[in-house]
C-alpha positions, 0 to 999 in steps of 0.5 A: 822289388828292387832295392831303393837305390840309395839304400844299396848305395849306402850298404855298397859304401859299407861294403866297399870300404869295410877294410877301412872300418874298425875302432870302437865306435863313440857316440859321434859314430852312432849319431850318424848311423844308428843301430836301428838304422844299420840293421834296416840297411842290412835287412834291405841288402839281404833281401837283394842278396838272397834272390841273387843267382850267386847267393848260395842256398845250401842247407849244409854249407850255410848250416856249417858256417852258422854253427862255425860262426856261432862258435866264434861269436859266443868267443867274442867281445859281443856274444850277445849280438846276432850275427848271420853268416851266409855264402856266395857262389864265386870263385874269388877268395873273399869275405865280407861284412855288411851292415847289420852284422851279416857277413858273406863268405865266397865259395872260393876262400872256403875252398882256398883254405887249408885248415879249419883254423884258416877259415876260422881265422877269416871269419874271426876277422870279419867278425871283428869289424861287425863287433867293433861297429866299423860299418857305422865308424867308416860312415862318420869317417867319410861323411864329407866325402859321401856325396860324391862317393855315392855319385860314382856308385851309382854308375857302378851300381847300374854297370853291375847289372851289364855283362861286363864285370870289368866296367862295374868294377872300374866304376866302383873302383873310381867312386871309392877314390875320393872316399879312399884317398885319406884313409890309407893311414886309417885302414892299416890301423883297423886292419891291425884291430881286426886282426887283434880282435879275431886272434883273441876270439880264435884262441877263446873259441879253440882255434889255433890263432896261427891259422889266420896268419898262414892264411893271410901269408899264403895270399901274400905269396899269390900276389907276389906270384900273380901280380895281375890276378891279386886275391880278392881278400887283399883288394879289400883288406890291404896287407903290408909286411909291417902287418903280417909281422905283427899278426905272426907275433902275436899269434905266436904268443897266444895260449890256446888249447886248439882242437883237431879240424872236424870232418864236418870242415873237410866235407863242406870244403869238398862240397863247395869244390864239387858244386863249382863250375862245370859238373864235368870238370868237378866230376873229372877231378874227384875221379881222378883223385879217387883213384889215387886217395882212399879218403872220405872227403874224395868219395864225398866230392866223388858222389856229389859231383857224379850226381851233378852229371847224372852217373847214378852208379858212380854216386852209388859206389861212392856212397858205399864207400863213404858208409864203410867210414866215418859217420857224419849228419852231412854224409847222411844227407848226401847219401839220401839226396843221392837216392832223391836225385835218382828217383829212389824216393821210398829209399830215401824216406827210410834213409832220412827216417833214421838219419833224423834219430841219429841227428835230431839237431841237424836241420838239413836232414829235417828239410830233406825229410820233409821234402822226400815225404812231399815227393813220396805223396805223404803231405799230412805227415810232411805237414806234421813233421814240419810243424813239429820241428817249428817247435824247434826252430821257430825262425827257420823260413825253410820249414815255413816254406815246406809247410806251405807246400804241405798245406798246398798239396792238401788243398789247405789254402788259408793255412798255405798262405799263412805258412808263406807269410811266415817264410817271407817275413823270416826273410826280411820281406814284409811286403810279400808277407803281406800279400800272402795274408791278404790272399789268406783272407780271400781263400775262403777255407779258413775257420774263425781261429785261422782267420783270426791269426791272419788278422793278428799277423796283419796287423804285426806285419804292417806295424813293422813295415810302418816302423821301417818306412819311419826310419827312412823318412827319418834320415 
C-alpha cells in the first residue's frame, strides 16, 4: 500500500524544514497540527520507511540506538514522551526527526562519530527538536507558503522513485525555495535552541556536552575542505561560526559527570562499518586492521565481514579472539550468528541457550534463539519461548512474527494469523492486521476461545482504523 500523497508531502515538509524548527509551541501551532494528527502522520511515514530497502532492520543496531535514545529521553524536558529511534542504510552523515517522535540516524553518521558523546550529541540535538514540538511549529510558521512547497514536493517524491537521485534532490531543493527564503533568521535561532536543549540533556544523561561541539566542528572542517561534498547534516542543520562559538562556550561551562564510552558503542560502530558497502571491501579493510591492531572492535568487524563473504575459517578465528577478551551480549550474538550462517544450527542453539541466561534483557539474543529453534525443527519449543518473552516485551513485533512462524510449522493456522496480525498492528499497519484476522476466522482450526480473541481484536483494529480515517477527514 502506497502512502497517500498528501501525507507524504506533509511529512516531507516536516523533514525538509526540520532544521528551521524549534521554540516552545504555543496554542497557535497546535491549532495548526494537533498532537494526534502529528502522531498519525508519523505512523503513516514509518509504514513506508519500514518497507524501504534502506531501512536497516538490524536488531542489534536498533536495540543500541533505542537504549541510547531512552537514556537521553529520560534526561530530557519531556521524559514521558514516547520516542522511536531507528537506523537507515545511508553513507551520508545525517540524522533527522519525523512527525510523531520518530528519529532516524544514518549509518554513515554512526560510523563518522569518534566517541559515544559525539553520537549522543547528535541524538540529543534531534531529541530537542522533537520535545520542543518543532515540526508543528514549522508548519504554523510556513502555512502561507505551504501550497507552493507541497506542489514542488510532489515532483520531488515522483523523482525520488526514479534512478536519478540528483533529479530528486534538485526537485526537493526547488520546492523548498519558497518555504525557506523567509526563514533563514529563524533557522539559526531554532538551531541554537536545539543545541542548548541538547547540551542540557547530554549533561544530565552523563555524556560529555563537548561531544556535540566536537562533532559539529569536524563537520564544519569537512565543509571547508570539500566544498563540493558538504556533509548532509550541515545541509539540513546550517552551521555558522557564531553558532559554533556559542555551542562551544556553553559546552565548556556545563558541569557533568561523564562516563567512559561503552563497549557496545564501539562494537555497533564496527558493525555498521562491516555491513556497509561491498562485502569484499569491508572484509579487506578489517583484515588489514586486524594485522595491525589486536582489539575487540577489529575482530568483531572482521568476523562479521568474513560471514558476509562466506569465509567461515576467518570468521571462526575472529570469534575465538573475541571470546578471549571482554564479554558482551553483542559478541555472544555475533558468535551465534556465525554458527547459524555457516549451518551449525545445533551449536548455535547451545550457544544462545547460555547467552540468554547471561543477558536476559537483550532482545536480539531472544530473537536469535527463537529463530535457531525453528531452524532446528523445534517449533513447539520456539512457540513456548516466544510466548514467554512476549510477557516481558508485549510490544515487540519480531516476537509476534516468530510466534506466527512457530504456529505455521505446527499447522496451527488460526494462531498463526492471529500472531501475524499482532505483529502488523505494532508496525502501524491496521489494514494488513485486519486481513490476517479475517484469514484467522477462515482457517477452520480455531476453538471457541481463540476465535473469541480474533473477534475481539478485529473490533479493536477496525475501531483504530476508523479513528485514523476520522483524523484524515477532520483535516
